[in-house]
N, C-alpha and C positions, 0 to 999 in steps of 0.2 A: 664184144660178140665176135665169133669166128665162124667161118664156113664149116658146116657140119661134114662136108665131104673131104676137105683138105686141110682144115684148121687155119686157113689164111685169115688175118685180122680183117673184119668187115666194118664194124661200127663200135663206137664207144657208148657206154650207158648215158653219158652226159649229152649225147646228140639226140636222144629220144625226145620227140616233140609231143607225141600222144601214144598211149598204149591201149586205151580202152576203145571198144566198139569197132575196131578194124578187123576185117577178115580178108584173107587171100584165098587162093585156090586150095591150099592145104590146111586151112583153119585160121587160128588166131595170127594176127600180124600187128606190127607197131610201125609208127611213122617216125622216120629219122630225118634230121636236118642235113646230115652228110654221111658219106660212106668212104671206105678205103678199099682198094684192090677190087673194084667192080668195073664191069664193062656194060655199056648201054646199047641196045638195039635201036633200029629205026623206029620213029614214032608211029603209033597206031591209035585209033579211037576205041575206047572201052566204055560200054554202057554199064553204069553201076546204079545202085539204089539212090544215090545222091546226084545222079545226072551223068552226062557224058564227060569223059576226061580223055585228053590226049596223053598217052603213057608211053614209056620206053621200058621194055623188059630189062631187068637188071640181073646180071650173072656174075659169078666169081671170075675175076680176071686170071686167076691162077689155074683153076680146074674146069671152068665153064659151067659149073652147076647153077641152075636157076635159083634165084634168091627172092625175087619180087619184081617191083617196078618203080620207076621214077615218074611222078606226076609232072609232065611238061606243061600242061595247060588244063585248067578246070573251066568248063564251059558255063557253069552256073556261078553267078556273082558270090553267092554264099559259100562257095567251095574254093575261092581263089587263094585262101590261106595255105592250101595244100601244094600250090605250085612250087616246083623245084625241090620237093621233098621226096623221100624214098619210103615206100611201103615194103617192108621186109617181112617175109613169112617166118614166124618164130620157130616152126617145126624144122626149118632148114638151117638154123643157127644154133651154136652152142655157146655157153658162157665161158 
């Protein structure tokens, strides 16, 4: 997957952890184990349907386009499996 704005490589299909039921600000999203060419913002707390999460906004390191966020900490025990993973908005990526 590449950044829709500048075509920088962002993530490999093999790094997808989960593709179902995730939504970002722009619509459908997928959860990735790792990314390339991304920059992270300072952590902030985001309240979601599944509870509070400490997240870091994830942007393209090349052009600065918003891509999604990294889950730095899940505050609910049942959501801990998301920690360290990246929720990337599919509308902002190209294959």
